C-alpha positions in Angstrom: -208.4 38.1 -57.5 -205.7 36.2 -55.7 -203.3 37.0 -52.9 -200.3 34.9 -51.7 -200.9 36.0 -48.1 -203.4 37.9 -46.0 -203.0 41.5 -44.7 -200.1 41.5 -42.2 -197.0 43.2 -40.8 -193.8 41.9 -39.4 -192.2 42.7 -36.0 -188.6 42.2 -37.2 -188.4 41.6 -41.0 -188.3 44.5 -43.4 -189.6 43.6 -46.9 -189.0 45.1 -50.3 -191.0 44.0 -53.4 -190.2 44.7 -57.0 -193.1 44.2 -59.4 -191.7 42.4 -62.5 -194.9 42.1 -64.5 -198.6 42.4 -64.3 -200.7 44.7 -62.2 -202.4 44.5 -58.8 -203.7 46.2 -55.7 -201.7 46.9 -52.6 -203.4 47.3 -49.3 -201.5 49.3 -46.6 -202.5 51.3 -43.5 -203.0 54.3 -45.9 -205.5 52.5 -48.0 -205.4 50.7 -51.3 -203.4 51.6 -54.4 -202.7 50.2 -57.8 -199.3 48.7 -58.5 -197.7 47.6 -61.8 -194.5 46.4 -63.4 -191.5 48.6 -62.4 -192.9 49.5 -58.9 -190.6 49.2 -55.9 -192.4 48.8 -52.6 -190.8 48.9 -49.1 -192.5 47.8 -45.9 -190.8 48.6 -42.5 -191.0 46.1 -39.6 -193.9 47.7 -37.7 -197.6 48.3 -38.0 -196.9 51.1 -40.6 -195.5 48.4 -42.8 -198.7 46.3 -43.0 -199.4 45.1 -46.5 -201.3 42.7 -48.7 -200.6 42.4 -52.5 -203.4 41.1 -54.7 -203.4 40.2 -58.4 -206.4 42.0 -59.9 -206.0 40.8 -63.5 -208.1 37.8 -64.6 -205.7 37.1 -67.4 -202.2 38.1 -66.4 -200.0 36.8 -63.5 -198.7 39.4 -61.0 -195.0 38.5 -60.8 -192.8 40.1 -58.2 -189.6 39.4 -56.2 -189.7 39.8 -52.5 -186.4 40.8 -50.7 -186.6 40.4 -46.9 -184.2 40.8 -44.1 -183.5 37.5 -42.5 -184.3 36.6 -38.8 -184.3 33.2 -37.1 -187.6 33.7 -35.5 -190.3 36.2 -36.5 -193.7 37.3 -35.1 -196.2 38.4 -37.7 -199.4 40.3 -36.9 -202.6 39.8 -38.9 -204.8 42.9 -38.1 -207.8 41.9 -40.1 -208.3 38.5 -38.4 -206.7 39.4 -35.0 -204.1 36.7 -35.2 -200.4 36.4 -34.5 -198.0 34.0 -36.3 -194.7 32.7 -35.0 -192.3 31.7 -37.8 -188.8 30.2 -38.0 -186.4 27.8 -36.2 -188.9 24.9 -36.5 -191.8 26.9 -35.2 -194.6 27.7 -37.7 -197.8 28.5 -35.8 -200.7 30.9 -35.9 -202.8 31.9 -32.9 -205.9 34.1 -32.2 -204.8 37.1 -30.1 -207.7 36.5 -27.6 -206.1 33.2 -26.6 -203.4 35.2 -24.8 -202.7 34.1 -21.3 -200.8 35.6 -18.3 -197.0 35.1 -18.4 -197.1 32.8 -15.3 -200.2 30.9 -16.4 -199.5 27.2 -15.9 -196.1 27.8 -14.2 
């Protein structure tokens, strides 16, 4: 089983996936469900839109197209590993949430 990314949600970007071929498993806050060719999936920009898509077939590729809204800078939350990612405008970094500091720390 392979996934292109870990379980996560976006703070600004909304995503829509269209499954072109194959089958897989979709993890959301509601649990896991099977997906297959022809399915259209929408993920809002909040914790309710958390998702992870996994190819469950040992023989067939799970092929899909991902339509996202575009934002210059985006924060992505990874609930399973307690991380936050900052993506865009030349910044591509991931941090552990427990590394959080006070706003004025070091100022």
